[in-house]
N, C-alpha and C positions, 0 to 999 in steps of 0.2 A: 848707796842704800836700798833703791827701789829696784823691785822685780816685777814691776808691771810699768805699762805705760802712764806716764804723766797725766794724760788726758785720754779719757774713753766716753764712748757714747752715753753709755749707762749714767755717766755724771753729769749729763746736760739735760735740762727741763726746759721748754719752751712755753710762752703764754701763761706765765704765772702771773698771781695777784698776791700781793701782803698788805697787809694793816700797818707793818712797820717793820724797821731794819731787823728788830729781834726777831721776829717771824721768819723773815728770810735767811736771816744767818742760822736759823734752828733746820731749815730747809735743806740750805747747800750743805751745812755741817751733816745733816742725816745722809746725804748722798756720798758724802767722803767715808761716812760710817759704815754704809751698808756695802759699799764697794771695796773695804779693807784698806782703808788707807789711813783710817785714824782711830782712837777709842774716844769714847764718849765724853770723856773730859776735855778734850780738845776745843768741844764745841763752846764750851765755858770759858775757855781761855781766848777764844775769837770776841765772844762778848766782853770780856776784860779788857781786851785790846781797843776796842771802840769808845769804851767808856775812859781808858788810862791815856790813849794818843790817838783821839779821835780822827785826825787829818791824816795820819798814816793808811787810813783803811777807805779812801777813794781818792779819784783821780779828777781834779775840779774842772768844772766844765765840759767834761767827757761822758758823763752820764755814766759811769763804771764806779761800782765798788770793789775794793780787791780786801775784803777781811781776812784775816790771818791771825795767828795765836801769838802770845806772849813768849818771849824766850824760855820762861819756864815751862810752858804748855810743850815745848817741842818732845819732851819724854812719853807724849801720847800720840805721836805720829808714828805710824807703823810703815809707810811707804810714802814717798812725794807723788803729791797728786793734786788736781785742781777740779773743783765742780761750778759748773755755770748755770745761772738761771737769766732766763730772759725775761722781762716783765715789762710788757707794752705801754701799759698805763705808767711805769713807775713807782718807786716807794721812794717816801722821804728818807734821805740819809744824811742827818743832821741839817746843813744847810744846802744841802743840793738834792735834785731828784736824780734817782739813778734808775736806768734800765736795765743795765746786766749787772749780776753779781758774780764775781769770781773768786771763791773760797780757795784760801793756797793753805796747802799743809806741807811744809817744806821747812829742813834745818840744814840745807844746803842750796847750790845753785842749780839743781835739776830742773826746777820749773821755769828757767830764764828764757829758754826758748818758746815756751808758752807766751810769755809775756812780752818778747820781742815781738811774735805775730801778732797781739793784741796791739800794741804799739804800732805796729803796721796798719793794722786794722781801723785805727783811729787817727790815720793821718788828716782827714778832713771830716768834718761834720756830717757830710752826706755819707762818708765812708760809716762813719760811728752808727747813723740812722739806720744804716743796714745792718746792723747787729740787733738794734733794738727792734726792728720790725719784723723780721724773719719769724716763721713759725716752723724752721726745719731743723732738727737736730742734726741733720747731716751737713747742711750748709753752715752753721756754727761751727761744727766741728773740723771742717775743711778749713774755716778762715784761722780757726786757733791752733789746727794742728801743725806741729813742726815737721811734719812728715813731707 
């Protein structure tokens, strides 16, 4: 399905601050929209997923949220892709504080290599905190890139 890489540096923002999870979803979604991965409607689908199935949208204890759309939102995905927001001070995400938001636009398994890299990067709390604290797009890209 995808005609572009799942993760590009233009879809990563570091040193961000947000008032709430909806604001972070808006920004993560806009990165996906602006880089040609989704149509606008997919952003609302991600917000709906948080409301309908909240505990599928973050990794408990890891400081990482993984917003993604409802299955009926898949029709608004143009290319499989992810966007990444690094939030040094964190944002409240339901019952957790998250420091990394990785928005996923995928209706196949093309994003699984990035999630596998993320899993490797979160093996210890010390490793996870490197993601939370870096202010380098290049470093985040390197950690999460399957290349």
